[in-house]
N, C-alpha and C positions, 0 to 999 in steps of 0.2 A: 054186145064184143067186149073183151076185157082192155082196158087202156094200159097201154105198151109201156113198160117198166125201163126207168133211166136207167144206164150206167151207174149207182154209185161207188162211191169211196168205200174203203173199206170202214168197218163200225169205229166211230170215234169215241171218248171220252167226253163228254162233255163237264163242265164246272160254272161251280155256281160266281152267283156275280159276287159276292163279298164271303173268300175265302178267308178266315182268321188268320190265318197262317200270314199269310200275306201279310195284312194288314197290320198284324203284331211287327212282323220284318219293316213294314214300311213306318212305323213308330217311333222304333227303334232308331233307323236311322234319322229320324225328324229330328227325335229328341237328342242324337248325335250332333245333327248338322246346330242345333237353339244352342248347344252347348259351347260348340265349336265360335258358332256366334256374339256370344254371349261371351267368352273367353278372349276374344278379336276385340268384342268392346269394350272389356274392360282395362285391358291391356293398352288399347289406343287413347280410350277416352278418360281413364280413372287413373291408368298406372302409367302415363306419358311423363308426369315428372319425376317420377323414380327411377325409369329408365333414361332420361336424360341427363340427370342425374349421375346415374352408372356411366353413360358414357362421357360425363364430362369429367368424371376422376379415370375413366382407363385413357383420354387423348391431351389431358392438360397434365405438367408440372410446374412446380413452384422451386422458385430459384432468393435464395433469401443471400444479400451480402449485408454484413455488420458496418455501422456506422464509426466512424474513427469515436477516440476517445477525450473527453474535455482536457483542455492545458488545465494544469498546476503552475501556480506564479508565488513569487514570495508576497511580501506587503506592498512593496513598490514597482509590483507587476512585472516582476523580472520572470522571464518564463524558468522553471527546474525542470518540468515535462510536458512535454509536447510530443509531437508526431513530424516523423519526415517518411517522403516519398520515398520507395525500394521498388527498384524497377525490373524486370524480366521479362522472356520472350514466353506469348502461350502459343498454344494452337487449339484451335477450334475441335474437337474431333466430330462433334457431332455435325459439321458443315462436308465431311469426309467422307460419306454413305456410297457418292458413285465411285470416289476413286479406291474404297475398300473395296466395293463391288467389284471393281476389273482387273485389280490387280490377284483377287480371290480368283477369279476364272484364269488370268496366266497362268499363275498358279498350278491351277487343276489341269488344264489343256497340255502344262508343258511335261508334270505326271504321265498325263497320258501317252503324249509322243513318245516319250521314250519305254513306256511300257513295264512301267515299276508295275508290279504284282501286289506290293504294301502299300497302297497308297494312305496319305494321313485322311485321317476323317473330316469330314466338314469343316465343323469346330475347330480344328488344327489346322488345316488351310487357311480358315479365316482369319485365326490369330495371327498365323505368318503374312498373311498379307496387310492387315493393320501394323505391325511390327514396320514391315518393307517401308510402307507410304510414311510413318511418322521419321523411321529413321531419315529417310530425304531429304523430310524439311530440316529434321537437327543437323542434318550436315549441309545446307543453305547455308545455318544459323553459323556451326563452324568454318565454314569456309569464307563468310563476311568478317568476322571478328578478328581469324586468323592473324591478319597483317597488323594486328592491335596487339598482340601477344597472348591473348586470354586462349588456354589450354584446351586442348580439344572435348568437350563436352561427350560423355556416353548414355546410351538409353538404356534405360533399366526396363528390360522386358516384362515383369511382376508387376510394379508399379504400371505400367502401361494397361494389364490388362485388369489389374483391379479398379484401376479409376474409370477406364471404360463400363466394366461392368455396374460400379456403382455409384459413378457421379459422370456420368456422358454429358450432363447440359453444363459442368461446370468445367472451367477453359483448361489444359493439362500443359503442367507448367515445365517446360523445355530448359531452360537458363535461365538463373538468377542472379542478384544483386552486380546490375550492369554500373559500369563504370561511365561518368559522363561521357566520357567519348565512345565508346561503344554503344551506347545510348543514342547520343548522334547520329551516329554511322547506321543504326537501323531504321531511325524516324526515316532518313534520308532514303534508304537502299528498298525497305520492305512497300510494297504496293497495297493500297488502301483497300483494296477488296482481299488480300490475302488472309487466308485463315492463320496466316502467323501475326501476331499483333505482339506490338511493345504496353506490355501490364503494368500499374501502379498499383500498390497496395500500399495500408499506411501502416508505418512500425511505430511503436514507443521508441522516442528521445531524451536520452537526459544530456542537456547540453553541457551542465557544468560535472558531468564524468561523478566522482566518488562523494559529492558535495551532498551533505542531509541523507547518505543513501538510506540509513536504517528508519528517517521522519518517511521519506517518499515511499519505501518499498520498491517492489518490480512488478509487472506482471508476465502471465505465463499465456500457452493457445487454449484456447476453450475447444473444445470438439467441434464448435459448431459456434455460426453467427448468432447468440442469444439475447433476447428480449431485455429491453430496459424497461426499470419502472418509470423512467421520466418522461414528459409529454415535452412531443414537438414544438416548434413554435409553427407560427401559423404562414403554412407552405402550403399549397394548393397540388406538390408534388409528392408530401409528404404523407406520410401515414402509419400512426403509431402503432406498434406491435401487436396490441393486446386486440386490436380490430384489424390486422393484416387480412386480408379474405385469401381463402386457399387453404385452411386449415388442415381441411381434411385433404389434400392432394399429395400425391408423392415430394418429397421436397430434398431438393437440394441445398446444403448450404456451405458457404465458404466459412474456413477457422476464424473466429471471432479469437478475442484476450480477456485473460481474467483477471482483474488484480489479487496478486497473492501473498504481499504483506504492506507494511505502512500504510499512507494516506491511498495509495491505490488501492488497498484489500477495501478498509476503512467505509470509502467513499466511492465505491465497484459501482452504485448503482446511481450517483449522479454521475459521475463520469463516463460512465458506459451510453456510445453511442445508440441511438434508434436503427433497428434493423431495417432498409432497404430490400428492394428485390423485383422481382417482375415475374409472371405467370406464362407461362408458353401453350400453344398446342403442340403437340407432338405427333410423327407419323407412326403406324403400328411396330414398327423395330425399333423407336424409342429418339428417331432422332427432332429436333428443333425444329419448328416451321415459324420463321419470322414473318410480318414485327412482334412481340408482345401481346397479349390481349390486353394484361394490365401491367403498371410498373409503377413504382413507387419512389423516390430518393430517400437514401439513405440520410441521418440526420445525424451531429453532430451530439457528443454527451454535454452536458454544462461544465465550466470552466471551475477552477476552486482555488481561493485564495489564500492562502495560510499566513500566519500570522511569524513566519522565521524572515529575517532581516539576512539579505547574500553574503552584507559583510562582514556582519557580526558570525554568521558560522562559519564564514571562510578563515575568518581571525580564530576563531576558536580550534576549527580542524587542523589549521597549520602549525599552531602553537601546540597541540596537543601531537603532533610529526608520531614518532614510531612509539612512542608511548603507548601502552594499555591506560584507557580509561575513558572518559566523560567530560562533558561540561553542559551546563542549562543556563541558560540568561533567560529570565521573565520582565513583561511590564509589571513593574510596581501595581500600578494603578489599577490594568486590566485582567493582569494575570494572561496574556497572550506570549504564548513563548517565542521568542526570536532567537533561540539557542538551544538544540539538540543536538548533540555530537557526541559518536560513541567510537572510540578508539580502540582496534582497527577496525577498517572498514572495509568495501569492496567498491568496485567503478559499476556504474549503475549501466554504463555505455556496455559490460559485457553480455548485458541479460536481452541484448534486440540483435538480432530477432526472438534469439534460445542460448542460455547459457551453455556452453558445455563442459565437457565431462571434466576437462583440465583448469579450467576457472573454477569451478565447484569443488573439486579438489583442494584448490589453492584456500578457497574461501573458509572449508572445515577447518582445513591442517592448520592456518591461522587463528582459529575460533572468532573469525570475524562476522557470523550470520549473529551473534548477541549481541542486543540492545542493551550497552550495559548502562546508559544515561535513564530509562525505564526500568528496567528490572533488575540493574545491577544490587544485590542485597549485602551489604558493608556495614562493620562496626564504627558507627558513627567517630566516634574518638573525642578529640575535646570541642569539637563542634558544639557537641551536646552539653556540655557546660553552660551553653546559652539558657537552655530547657533548665538544668541544676539550676541554677539563679534565679530563675524567673519562680520557680518552685518554691526555693526557700522562702526567697524574698516576703512572696504571698503566704507562706506560712510562720512568718517569722523567727523561724530558725535564723536567719543570719539578717543584719544591719548595715547600707553602705559603709558606716563609720567605725564599726566594728573589729579589728583585728584578731581574725577567733582562732588562728593558727600560729606559731614559731616555726616558721619550715628550714627545717634542717639538711632537706635532701631524704628524707624518709620518717614512714610514719608504722608502727605498729596497731593492726587490725585483726582481731581472733586469731593470734599467734600465730599471723604470719607478715612478713615488712613490705611494704608497698614504697614504692621510690618515688621519685619527683622525676619522671621522664620529658622536661623539657630541655636538657642538655646543658643547663646552667646550675644542677646541681643544689642552690638552695634560695630561699627568697628573704628570711626572718619574720616579722613582724609585716603582713600583708592587709591592705586593704581590698576590696571588690573588685572594685578601679582598675588597680593592676596586676590583681589575681585573673582577670580575665585578658589584659591584657600580655602577662607574660605566662597564662593558661599555667598556673601552678597546680598542681595535680592534690600537694595535698590540703591547701584550702579547699578545693571542692572534695575531696575525701569526706573532709568532716563536717562541709556545709548537708553532703547528703546522709552522713550518719545523722545530722541534727534534724532531717526533712524528713526522712523515711520514707521505702524503695515505694509503697503505693505512691504514696503522695506525687514522687515523681514521674510514674508509671502515669497517674490521672493527668498530671499535666502535658505528659509528651501525648497525649491522647486526644486532650483539647486543641494538640497543634497539629490533630489528624494524622499523625507517621505513622502510625500502624494502619491506615487505610489509602486502598487506590485513592489516585490523584482524579481518576474520571477522564483522562486525557483521552484523546480523540485517536485512540490508536487500541490494534487487537491485541489481547495479549498480556495487559500489564498483570505484572507480577501481584498476588494477594497473600505472597508471604512476610512482609514487612513484619519484625519481633519489636514488641515494646514490653519486657517481662516484669510479672511480680513476682511476690512469694506464691500465690496460685499459679500464675501461669508455669513455675517451676515447677510444682510439685504434680499438675497436670502433664509437662511433658516431660520433664527432667528423673519423675519420680525419686527427687529428693526436696531436704529442706533446705528452705534459704537461710543462711548466712550474712553474716555484717562485710566480711570480703565480697558478696556479690554486689553487695548496697555499694562499696565502694567503686566495683569496675563502673557500673552503672551512671554513678554520678559523674565518670569522665567519660562516658558513651563507650565504654569497653563490656569484655562479657557478654551476653545475651543479646544486647540491642541489635539490633538491623533493619537501616532505614535506603531508601533510595535516592541516588542526586535528584532527582526529581523533586523528589516531597522535602529535603534540605533547600534546592533552591525556593520551595513555597513557602517554607519555616523563615527565610529570609526578606520574600516580601511579605510576608506577614508582618515579622518585626520591625520592618520600615513603615508600615501604617500603623501599626500599634493591634495590630488585631489578629486573633488566635488562628484563621484558615484565608487562605488562598486557591480559588479555583483554577488550573490552569486551561489553557485551549491552544488549540493550533489554527484557530480560521480567524483571519483577521477582519475587524468592524473597526472603520475608521471613526465610529460614531458610539466605540463602547466607553459604555458608562464604569465610572469607579467603582470598586468592588467594595462592598463593605460587610462586615463580620463584626461576631461580639470584639469588644476590646479587652483588650490584655488583663487590666486591671493593676500596672502598677502605679502608686502615686506620682506626679509626675518628678521629684527629686531621683525618686529607686527608677524611672522609666532613661533620667537623664546620666546616672552612673552608668546604668547597664551600655547604652550608647558612648560614653566617654571611657569604656573600658573596651569596647569595640574597636573604634577611633584609635585608639593606641594600640593597642595589635601592629594595625597597617600603620604605624611612623614609629614607634622603638619599640613593640612589642616583637611576636612570634613572625610576622608575617611584613616585617622593616625595610625588607626588601622590594617591596610597592613604593617605598619613600629615596630607595638608593638611587643617587645617581655613577653607582660603576657601572661600567660596560654598557651591553646593549639596554641595561634594563631603566629604563630614565622615568622618575615621577612623573607622575600628570598634572602638570599645572594647574593650580587651580581647583581641581579635585578632592575634596574630603571623602574617605572611603570609611565606613564601618564596616568590620569583617573581623571571622575570628578563624583561626587553622587549626588542626587535628590529626593527629598519623595514630591509627589503627592499628596495633601488634595483633597480627592473626598468628597463633601456633601454627610453626613449620610453614610458613606462607610468608610471600611478600607486603609487608605494610601498606596502606592505603592512606595516602596522602590527601587531607583535606584542606580544604576553604572555599566559605559560604560568604556572602559581603551584600551590601547594596550601596548605593550612591545615585544623588552626591547627599553627602548625613543630613545637610540642612533641606531639601527636596527632594527626600529619593525617589528614583524614575528607572533604574533596574538594578536587578537583584540576579546573582549569580551564586551558583553549586560546583565546583569540581571537585571530583576524585581523578586519582592516579594511584594505579598501583605501583610502590616505590620499586627502586633499583634494587633495593636490598635490604636484607630483611634483619630487625633490629632497631633502625634507624630512628630516630626519635625527633626530628625535626623536620620531616620531611613536607609537612602541607606547606610551609613556610618554602621550602625549596622546591618541590615540585609543582604542587597545585596554586600558588598564589601567581606565578608569573603566566599563568594560561589563564588565570581571571583579569590579572593585570593587561594583557593582549586585546581580551576582549574590551574592559572598558577603555583602554585609548582609543581604541577605533571607535566605539560608541560617543565617544567626546568629541574625537573630531568632524564626527556627524555630526554632531549640537551643535559643535560651533560653525561649522561649515552652512547649516539652514538656517542659525541666526543671521550670518553675513549676507545672506541671500536673503533674507525676506526683507519685502521693500520699504523703503522709508516714505511715509510722511510727511509731508512737509506744512500741509494746510487738515490739521486734523478737523473731522466736525464736531463741533458742539454739544455739551450734551444738553439731553431735551432738557432736564432740570437744573438750572442754576447749581451747582455746591452751595453749601449753607456755610454763610459767612462763619 
């Protein structure tokens, strides 16, 4: 009997155990999973540092603060340029995120409640919210300071938004230049935890106003706190800017300063303070999260001690007064600059914190930017006769005891009549000593023609009158002129004539020198050498300078010095020995000097006086150049320039006497180690 059949399901398709397509799908999935796992492992294990570095750059900000500039002192340690605190009120915008948001919600809800269809954008409402919050803080300051008479401060909305967008981590300045009473009121009333804080910044200060303005120069605001080249003192909280961390972070920088003229510019790297600051973590919206991750204190720049003497500088500037001119005084032995005065000048206090347009216009109008002591190019007039004298003596063209001319007031040279413009008319037969003292032009025309222009030019160049001095100031002129026939052919495209030699012999014609260089000449003559290297840096242990000797015989040098002393006693600068009026002679101070008056066609004359003192032990050398009051004057050197030198010498002599009287008296001196020879 057949087996009964079961109810079987409909016919089904069977699959093989290893379908190739399924295996391929599994393989692809496996590869993708492995790739994903490898990528995750690579990101988590191998790229961790890169991710952390990216996260660090996104979440951290660096704030830089400039260090104070170093001070500038005179040779006796008196302050010429320093820093003073400038107080203002700042608002920390990055601490007001909650208030900004709360005000934004109020503004948004207010618009919605009134059913306004033209709603401002979110960005516009946020901007309105920030302005409203900051205005409330400013109004509280205005209310606090109003009883003290301060005008109400207004909020600049554009400046606020610019600061918020670009410098959120820096304090926003609401009120500046607080008076002492305003400062005290705010310190008393502002809560310690308030986002409003009294902020002290350092600004340059020049306590002596216009004194030595051209030497000191000034500073201007820099775009940011820039690193300095000097290194900090040993201080655990200070970090030199070269290794200040976070150079790759978004950086916020408070404004610094940079030297623009004078010593402030020349020694900017030395004076520049070292940058300090901090690194902060910030929220995704850019707001600061306190406390800072790292913090470094700024370091003050190095101080600079100059060779200037405040007392002598003030004497020179006071004596120059409203005149246009300059005065330079050097230490004969070291070349240190004791005085470097130029008039007209300007008040350095006008530059702090910034120079106003009105003050700048005034300086421009008066021509006060120009440093006449260092860059003024003038014909030296009769002061150049000292060079002619030395050249003629060494060339054998003249001798001290030979009256080479009979001065009758005029001399015909090359078809032209040259006059003796010393104001006396004629001198008759005159020797070298008196020719220097009385500044006889006829004598020096003759001496120059005997000597030849090439020899005179060579002697002037030997004294480096055609070269920059190398003084530590930027922008010293390089256009001094010591002419000769070759120079005239090259620059004037003309031949040299005897009249050119005559003019050159008395410091006229094409000759151009600076007052600084003429002061160096006076110092060199005092030491009987051909060069003096000036410096504005004081070294209490500076050695005596030594250069090549001039080369005069003792007899020749004695006559030169006698003529220079005669200039100040009986000659063209006898005003220095006058007891008339306010110009009293300086007792027991022998001065060797030479006047000069340079006539410039169609321009005011230049009055010159150069000197050194004391004659028997030279210590100070001076050159003064003043633009004369009237055109055509013939004795302006003694009238305008010599009194300024006298004022400097008088103050210098007073200080020498004061120091001598203050020196301790040794009642029982220590005996020498070796007894003196019998």
